[in-house]
Each structure stands twice: as structure tokens, then as C-alpha cells.
N, C-alpha and C positions, 0 to 999 in steps of 0.2 A: 695478513694478520700473523706475522711470524713472532712478534713480541709476546712473551709469555704473560706479561702483565695485561696486555690488551685482550689476550685470549681469556684470562680469568675474568676480566670485566665483562666481556661478551657473554660468557657462560652464566655469570651471576645475574646479568640483565635478563637473560632468557628465563631463568628460574623465577625471578621477581615478577616479570610480566605474565608468565603462565599462572602463577599463584593469584595475581591480581585479577586476571580474567576469570579464573575459576571461582574465587571467593568474594571479591569486593565489587566488581563491576556488575550491576544488575540491570543493564540496558536490555529491553525486550528485543531490540533489533540484533543483538549479538547472537550469532549462531554457534554451532559446535566448532570452536576454533582450536587449532593446534599450532603452537609456535614451533616452527621447524628449524630456524637458524637466526642468529644475531651476528651482525658484522659491525665492528667498531673501527673507526678510522684510527690511524697511528697516534694522533694527538688527542684521542678520546673526546672529540668535539661532536661527532655524529654517530648515531647508532641506527643501523637499518635492521628492522625486525621483519623477518619473513614468516608468513603464516599461511595456513591452508584452512578452508572451510568445507565441512561436509555438507553438501546440499546443492541447490540449483544456483544459477547465475543471479537470481533475485536475492537469495540469501547471502551470496558473496557480496553484492552491492550494499545490502543493508548492514552487514557486518563491517564492511569498510567504513561506512558512515559512523557506526557506533564506536569503532576504534579511533577514528579521527576526533570525535567529540570527547572521548575519555583520555585523550593523549596527555592533557595537563595533569590529571589525577595520577596517571601511571608514572609520568616523569617525576612528580613530587615524591612518590613512594620509592622510585629508583634512587633519587637523591638522598632520601632519608636512610635507606638501607645500605647504600654504597659508602656514604660518608665522604665523598670526594668534594674537593673545592669547586671544580667545574663539572657539571652534570651534562652528559651528552644529550643533544636534542634527538628525539625519537622520530623515526619515519617508518610507517607500517607499509609493507609491500606484499601483495599477494604472491605466494610462491607458485612458480610455473611448473614445478615438479610433477604434480598429478596430471596436468594436461600433456606434458612431455611423455610421461609413462603410458598414458592412455594411447597416444599416437604411436608410440613404439610397440605396444601390444597389438594395435591394429595392423601395423606393418608386418609383425611376426606372424599373425594369423593369416594374412594374405599370402605370405611366403609359404606357409604350411599347406594352404589350399593349392597353390601352384605346384608344389612338390607332389602332392597326392594326384593331381591331374597328370603330371608327367609320368608318375609311376603306373598309373592306370593305362596309359598309352604304350608303355614299354612292351616290346615283343620278347617273349621268353625263349625263343629259338636261337641257337647259336649259328654263327655264319659258317663255320667249318664243320669238321667231323664232331660227333658227340664226345669223343675222347681224343683231344688233340696231342696228347703226350706220346712220345716215342717209347716203345717197349722193346725189350730184348727179343730177338727172333727165336722162335721155338722150332727146332728141327723135327720134322715129321718122320716117323718111322715107316710110313707106308710107301716111301719111295723104293722102287725096286733098284736093283744093282745097276741098272742101265742109266739111272738119272741121279744127278747130284744137284742139290739146291744151291743157287748162287745168292749173293747178298742182295741183288736187285730184284729178286723174286722170280727170275726166269730159270728154266731147267736146262741142263746141258746133257745131251745124249752121247753115250759112248758106244762105240762099236766093239766087236770082239777083237778086231785087229789092233785097236788103240790100247788095249790092256797090257800088252806084252812089253 
């Protein structure tokens, strides 16, 4: 649907169908319906109307039957308001978006639970020293004149004869 004219027709059909379902169609089988999307073919011959129903599977089935029986009345109103020579035929399709979103929420919840389990098993002790960073060596003043600290931590003893 890259054609701007087709997009305008689809948007107008969505508004007309939503208004018809809200105000004019009085079928008791019709549940709480939301028109989510309308897709029109490039030649404007076919219009697919995607809808969602708030409720159970039974309400979805009864709403589908109600929409199918009201298709002619809705199409005639679409023809009257659009004023086109050729009116697209309407096809009502239940939108799979809520089921996909529900499945995605379940997957994300399962991943969060697994992350919490892994975090609970984590050991908080470090493998090496508590502070693994090298620090500058501090020369201690308590060394007597006979000892000199070396870089590797060992001491070197001097004799009296070595000082001269």
C-alpha cells in the first residue's frame, strides 16, 4: 500500500466501518469490536478489514458471524460515503496481534523468571584476591640500616664490609 490514494481509501474505510459497527449495526452477537487495520489492494477491488474482539473465543466466533451477516449493509454504506465507481469487496479477518502479544508476554515472563533463578544461584565470592588491582609499593620506615627492600618483596642484608 504505497499509493497515497489507496492509503486514503483504506483509512476512510476504517473510519466508516468503525462508525457503522458503533452506531448502525445492532446485532446482539456483535461483541466489543475494534477495527485495527484496513488493507486495500492496489486496484481498490478488495479490502481486508482486521478487527479484534474483547472477550472469549465464543464471543469472537459470534462476532465473526455477525460481521459476515452485516457485510452487505456495511459495503453499501462504504459505497455511499466513498462515492467511488467500483466499491471494494470487504473481507473481515480477526487480527492475530493480541494472541501474538500475549505469547510474547509469556516468553518475556519466562525469561525474567530464568534470570532470577540464575541470579539466585550466583556466588558472590571472587575467584582471586579481594582487591585485584596493583597498588604502588609503600616503603616502610621500620627497616633498619642493614636491610633494603627490593621490588619483589625480599630483603637484602648488608654487612659492615660491604658499605665501604
